[in-house]
C-alpha positions in Angstrom: 22.9 -5.8 -10.6 24.3 -5.8 -7.1 21.7 -6.0 -4.4 22.7 -4.3 -1.2 21.9 -6.5 1.8 19.1 -5.4 4.2 20.4 -3.4 7.1 19.2 -3.8 10.6 17.3 -0.6 11.6 16.2 0.0 15.2 12.5 0.4 16.1 11.5 -0.7 12.6 9.7 -3.9 11.6 11.6 -5.7 8.8 9.3 -8.7 8.3 8.9 -10.5 5.0 5.5 -9.9 3.6 4.6 -6.8 5.6 3.2 -3.8 3.7 5.8 -1.1 4.6 5.7 1.6 1.9 3.4 3.4 -0.6 4.0 5.8 -3.4 1.4 8.2 -4.8 1.8 9.0 -8.5 -0.1 12.2 -9.1 -0.2 14.9 -11.8 -0.4 17.6 -9.2 1.9 17.1 -6.2 1.0 20.5 -4.6 -2.7 19.7 -4.6 -2.0 16.2 -3.2 0.1 17.6 -0.5 -2.6 20.0 0.5 -5.2 17.2 0.6 -3.3 14.6 2.5 -1.6 17.1 4.8 -5.0 18.3 6.0 -6.6 14.9 6.1 -3.8 12.8 7.7 -1.6 15.4 9.3 1.4 14.7 7.1 4.3 17.0 6.6 6.5 17.0 3.5 10.0 17.6 2.3 11.8 17.2 -1.0 14.0 14.2 -1.7 16.8 14.5 -4.3 18.2 11.4 -6.1 19.9 10.5 -9.4 17.7 8.9 -12.0 19.8 6.1 -13.8 17.3 6.0 -16.6 17.9 9.6 -17.6 21.3 10.9 -18.5 24.1 10.9 -21.0 27.7 11.7 -21.5 29.2 15.2 -21.0 31.7 16.8 -23.4 34.6 15.3 -21.5 33.2 11.8 -21.9 32.0 11.5 -18.3 28.6 9.9 -17.7 25.9 11.9 -16.0 22.5 11.2 -14.5 19.6 13.5 -14.1 18.6 14.7 -10.6 15.2 13.4 -9.7 13.2 15.4 -7.2 10.3 13.8 -5.4 8.3 14.7 -2.3 8.6 12.7 0.9 5.5 12.5 3.1 6.2 12.2 6.8 3.9 10.9 9.5 4.9 11.9 13.1 8.2 12.9 11.6 8.8 9.4 10.1 8.9 8.8 6.3 5.7 7.1 5.3 5.1 7.6 1.6 6.6 9.3 -1.5 4.7 11.6 -3.9 5.9 11.3 -7.5 4.7 13.7 -10.2 3.3 12.1 -13.3 5.0 13.8 -16.2 3.0 15.5 -19.0 3.3 12.7 -21.6 1.7 10.3 -19.2 -1.0 12.7 -18.3 -1.7 13.0 -22.1 -2.1 9.2 -22.1 -4.9 9.6 -19.4 -3.0 7.6 -16.8 -4.8 8.5 -13.6 -3.4 9.3 -10.2 -2.8 6.1 -8.2 -1.3 4.6 -5.1 1.3 1.9 -5.4 1.8 -0.5 -2.5 5.1 -2.1 -1.5 5.6 -5.3 0.4 8.8 -5.9 2.5 11.1 -8.7 1.4 14.4 -9.7 3.0 15.9 -11.1 -0.3 14.4 -9.5 -3.4 16.0 -11.9 -5.8 14.7 -15.0 -4.0 11.3 -13.3 -3.7 11.1 -12.8 -7.5 11.9 -16.4 -8.0 8.9 -17.2 -5.8 6.8 -14.8 -7.8 7.5 -16.6 -11.1 7.1 -20.0 -9.6 3.7 -19.1 -8.2 2.4 -17.8 -11.5 3.1 -14.1 -11.2 4.9 -11.8 -13.6 8.0 -9.6 -13.0 7.2 -6.3 -14.6 10.4 -4.4 -13.5 13.5 -6.1 -12.2 15.4 -5.0 -9.1 16.6 -1.4 -9.1 18.0 0.8 -6.4 15.8 3.5 -4.8 18.6 5.7 -3.8 19.9 4.7 -0.5 16.4 3.8 0.8 15.8 0.3 -0.7 16.0 -2.0 -3.6 12.7 -2.4 -5.3 10.9 -4.4 -8.0 7.4 -4.4 -9.6 5.3 -7.5 -10.1 1.8 -8.6 -11.2 0.0 -11.3 -9.4 -1.9 -14.0 -11.5 -4.9 -11.7 -11.7 -2.8 -8.8 -12.8 -2.9 -6.8 -9.6 0.2 -4.7 -9.5 2.3 -4.6 -6.3 6.0 -3.6 -5.6 8.6 -5.4 -3.5 10.8 -3.4 -1.1 14.1 -4.7 0.2 15.1 -2.2 2.9 18.5 -0.5 2.9 18.4 2.8 4.9 14.6 2.9 5.1 12.5 0.0 6.3 9.2 1.8 6.2 6.8 2.3 9.0 4.3 -0.6 9.1 1.5 -0.7 11.7 2.8 2.3 13.7 -0.6 2.4 15.4 -0.8 6.2 15.1 -3.2 8.4 13.2 -2.0 9.0 9.6 0.2 5.9 9.3 -0.1 3.1 6.8 -2.1 0.5 8.6 -3.6 -2.0 6.1 -3.8 -2.9 2.5 -6.7 -4.4 0.7 -6.9 -6.4 -2.5 -9.9 -6.3 -4.8 -9.7 -9.4 -7.0 -12.1 -11.7 -8.9 -10.4 -14.9 -7.6 -9.8 -15.0 -3.9 -8.6 -18.6 -3.9 -5.9 -17.8 -6.5 -4.8 -14.7 -4.5 -4.6 -16.7 -1.3 -2.5 -19.3 -3.0 -0.1 -16.8 -4.7 0.5 -14.5 -1.7 0.8 -17.5 0.6 3.6 -19.0 -1.6 5.4 -15.7 -2.2 5.0 -13.8 1.1 4.1 -16.6 3.6 0.7 -15.1 4.3 -1.7 -17.3 6.2 -5.5 -16.9 6.1 -7.0 -16.0 9.4 -10.6 -16.3 10.6 -11.6 -13.4 12.8 -13.4 -14.1 16.1 -16.0 -11.5 15.3 -18.9 -13.4 13.8 -21.2 -10.4 13.7 -19.7 -9.1 10.5 -22.3 -11.0 8.4 -19.7 -13.5 7.2 -19.5 -17.2 7.0 -17.6 -18.6 9.9 -16.3 -21.4 7.7 -14.7 -19.1 5.1 -11.1 -17.8 5.6 -11.3 -14.2 6.9 -15.1 -14.0 7.3 -17.0 -11.3 5.3 -17.6 -7.7 4.9 -20.7 -6.0 6.2 -22.4 -6.5 2.9 -22.1 -10.2 3.2 -19.3 -10.5 0.6 -16.6 -13.0 1.6 -13.6 -11.2 3.1 -10.2 -12.9 3.5 -7.7 -11.7 6.1 -4.0 -12.6 5.8 -1.5 -12.6 8.6 2.3 -12.8 9.1 4.4 -13.3 12.2 3.5 -9.7 13.3 -0.3 -10.3 12.9 -2.9 -9.2 10.2 -1.4 -7.4 7.3 -3.9 -7.5 4.4 -7.4 -8.2 3.4 -8.9 -9.4 0.1 -12.4 -9.0 -1.3 -14.2 -10.0 -4.5 -15.7 -7.1 -6.4 -19.5 -7.0 -6.4 -19.4 -5.8 -10.1 -17.8 -7.9 -12.8 -15.0 -6.6 -15.1 -13.3 -4.5 -12.3 -9.5 -4.9 -12.7 -7.7 -6.5 -9.7 -5.9 -3.9 -7.6 -4.4 -3.1 -4.2 -5.6 -0.2 -2.1 -3.7 1.2 0.9 -5.5 2.1 4.1 -4.4 4.8 6.5 -5.2 5.0 10.2 -7.6 7.6 11.6 -9.1 8.0 15.0 -12.7 8.3 13.7 -13.5 6.9 10.3 -16.9 8.7 10.0 -15.4 12.1 10.9 -12.4 11.6 8.6 -14.6 10.5 5.7 -16.6 13.7 6.1 -13.4 15.7 6.2 -12.1 14.0 3.0 -15.2 15.2 1.2 -14.8 18.7 2.6 -11.3 18.7 1.1 -12.5 17.7 -2.4 -12.4 13.9 -2.2 -15.2 11.6 -3.2 -16.6 8.8 -1.1 -16.5 5.5 -3.0 -17.7 3.4 -0.1 -19.3 4.8 3.0 -17.9 3.6 6.4 -18.5 -0.1 7.0 -17.2 -2.7 9.3 -14.5 -5.1 8.3 -12.7 -7.7 10.5 -10.1 -5.2 11.6 -12.4 -2.4 12.5 -14.3 0.2 10.4 -13.3 1.4 6.9 -14.3 3.7 4.2 -12.9 4.1 0.6 -12.1 7.5 -0.8 -11.1 8.9 -4.2 -8.7 11.9 -3.7 -9.1 15.1 -5.8 -6.7 13.7 -8.5 -8.4 10.3 -8.8 -6.2 8.1 -6.5 -8.2 5.5 -4.5 -7.3 4.8 -0.8 -9.0 3.8 2.4 -9.4 5.1 5.9 -9.4 2.6 8.7 -10.0 3.0 12.4 -11.7 1.4 15.4 -15.4 0.6 15.6 -17.4 2.8 17.9 -19.5 0.0 19.5 -18.6 -0.8 23.1 -18.1 -4.5 22.1 -15.2 -3.4 19.9 -12.5 -1.5 21.8 -10.8 1.4 20.1 -7.9 -0.8 19.0 -7.1 -1.9 15.5 -6.5 -5.6 15.0 -8.3 -6.6 18.2 -8.8 -10.3 17.6 
């Protein structure tokens, strides 16, 4: 296929390895809109595109493609995520609602070569996402799924620093060293040791630790911290990525999520970038809320190193 080169877009970060987009796959778009709209202040509009995988030939022999309708979520009037309805056959297969994280790449073909060389798997080869981007889907060596996003008209909105925006992504994986090696080779991530030693972590370990004393890796790019990684406390949990959205007050937002029908998976706790909680939305998708710590020693600024 022909890959359209990345365009230069004003006031956007287009940095290799930055998380810059997320999709929510849900069986009930309207219910998801109500939940995230109330929790994160998102607004929504429909996006129409042609689906190259669905179509045929009309009576005159002309090819046609089905029109695909998805829902664009907007944060402060900027596109920040897309909601995609899971079709009935997939619901019957008991595939749950889920968030899919995208990482920005400048050259998607070169990035996929890196993926395979580093021991990852290409699940879906590059395809056009309308005029927005060229995307692909991969698995890391521990089978955590993540997507690649080569911007065209839409670069995403990473680290906007405003409430409701995508701020952080976190990997739960049984092998932190393998993850560090893979994402370093593919996305040029560098492990960082936070200055805050009061998180309960080992100062000699990359990224420190969570409040529970579990080792926590933090990864940075040229724009600063972009991701965290943690080893599950329970065996047999599949590796997966979880997006985190910025809120002004994690404790208040966590309480609001439960009022809206969400379930708290992890109560608010301190991580190297601030304070975080993990939520399951009413349709079963897992995500996190992240914000500043309330203590005077930690100013109300994310990524305060």
